[in-house]
N, C-alpha and C positions, 0 to 999 in steps of 0.2 A: 261805595262812593270814591274811595281812593283808587280802585281799579279803573273807574270811569275817567277820573282825572288823568291817570297814567296813560290810558289809551288815547285820550285826546292829545296829550303832550307828545306821544310817539307819532301820531298822525301829523301834527304840526311840524315836528322836526323833519320827518320824511318828506313832507311837501316842500320844504325849503332846502333839502339836501342838494348839493351840487352834483350833477351827473356828467358823464363823459360827453354827451351831446351838448350840454350847456357850455363846456369848455371849448369844444370845436366851434360852436357858434360865436363864442366870445373872441376867439382867435381870428375868425373870418372878418370881424368888424374892422380891423385895421390892416387886413391883408391886401397888398398890391398885387394885381394880376402879374404873374411871372412873364407873360408875353408882352407886358407894357411897363417895363421896369427900367429905371436908370439908377446906378449907384457908382460912387467913387469911394474907394477904400484904401487906406494906408495899412499895409500888413508887415509885421515884424515877426520873423520866425527865429527862435533861439534854440539851437541844437547843441547838446553836450559835445565838447571837444572841438566843435566847428564854429562856435560863436553865433552872431546874429546876422540876418540878411533882411533888408527892407525892400519892399516892392509896392509900387502904386498901381492900382487897377482902375480902369474906367470901363463900365459895362452897360450896354443899352440894348434892350429888345423892343422891336416894334412889330408885333405879330409873330407868328411861329417861324417865319423864314427870313427875318431881318435881324441881324445881330452886329453890334459894333463893340469891339473889345480892344483895349490898350493895356499893355503892361510895361512899366518902366522901372528899371533897377540898374545896379552897377554891372549886371551880367547880360540883361536882355532889355532891348528897347524896341517894341514891336506893336504894330496895329494889325488887327485881323477884322475883316468885314465880310459877313455872310449876306448874300442877297440871292434868295432862292437856292438853286443847286450849285452856285459858284461861290468862291471865297477869294478875296483879294488880301494878300499879305504885304505889308509895307515895313521895311527896315527904317526906323525913325532916325537912325544915325546917317545912313547912306542915301535914304529916300528911294531905294530900289524897290520895285513892285513886281509881284507875280500873281497871276490868276490861275487857280486850280479848282478841280471839283471839290465840293464841300462834303466832308466825311465825319462831321461831329467834333472837329478838333477844338473848337472854342469851349465846349462843355467840359473838356478835361481840365481847363484852366480856371473857368469862371464859376464853378459850382460853389455856392455858399449856403451853409445851413442857417436858416433863419428860424428864430423861435416861433414865428407864426405858423410854420408848416411842420412843426415837430411831431404832430400826431397824424400826419397825412398818410402814413403807411404803417403796417404792422398791427399787432393785436395789443390792446390796452385795457387795463382793469379800470373800475370806477374810481374816481378821486377819493382820497382819504385826507381829511383835514389835519394839518400839522399844528398850526397856530394862526390865530387871526384870520386873514383872508388867504393864507398860503396853504396850498394843497399838494399832495404827492400823488403822482399817477405812475403806476408801474406797467412796463411793457415787457416784451419778450426778452430783451437784453438791455433795456434802458429804463431810467427813472426820470420823469419830468416833474419839476416844481413850478406850479402855476399860481399866480396871484389873481384871485377872482375879482378883486376890487379894481385892479388896473387892466384886467383881461390880457395879461402878458405872461409868457414863460420866463422865469427868472434864472433857472438852471436846468441843465440836462446832464445826467451821469450815465456812463455806459461801461460795461465790463465784459470782456471776452477772454476767458482763461485767466492768465496772469497779467493781461494787459487791460488798461482802463483809460477812460478819458472823462474830463469834466469841462463843460462849456457853461459860461455865465454870460448873461446878456444885459446890456444897458440900453435905455430908450430915451429919445428926445421928449421932453415934457410937453412940447407944443404939438409936434406932428404925430406923436405916439409911435413913430417908426424907430427901428433899431439904429443906435448911434455908435455902439461898441460891442465887441464880442471878445472874450478871453477863453482860450482853450489850453488845457493842460493834458498832455498825452503821456501816460506811463507805459513804457515797454520794458518789462522786468523792473530794474531799478533806475533806468534812464528816463529822465523827463524832458520832453520837448514842449516848448511853449509857443503859442501863436496868439498875437495881440492884433486885433483888427479895429481900426477907427474909421467910421464912415463920415465923410464930410457931406455926402449927398446920398439920400435914399428916398426915391420918389417915383411918381408916374413919369413915363417917358413921352407923354403927349406933346410936350413942347420941343422935343429934340428934333432938329431939322431932318427931313427926309433926304435931302441932297447928299448927306454923308453915306447913304447906302447905294448911291449911283456909281457905277464903274465907268 
């Protein structure tokens, strides 16, 4: 009788166990298509011996071939607009413009790791419960901590040799979208910090098409 009860208990537990596919489906629930995305983010990078540098970014995509990108700081004030195979670059101080072939320049500046796409590449093991609704998911070189109740990635750790990084994510309670991200990168004994605060993170459906016209 005890064996029967134990067997039933094991079946019940396994049937409610969180799987990797469950996590991926949960993350997709709040994922905005990267080809229809708008965000504004204030970024502060703190580097040992060099101090801090703040930059404001505005990034918009409308389809695969239309990108609007601004960055403003004490060093650079520039707008870049991709429309098809061409790019317009505008110096926001002098208002000088130039049009050149587009070769992927914007992606070099605008790439942002979002918790919702943390498992989109690489090999990952099945989730292991840490406590409550928090689960740990190990990958090739990273560990993701996922809250199954909120369907959100809370933290991501990565280690390569003696170097490591930790990313923590905060989300808006209403939109369920990312509102802040904090990154700590250790290279040997030197720590670089990146703090990102999003004032906008939403679909770009209402962003005017006229901004992509040359």
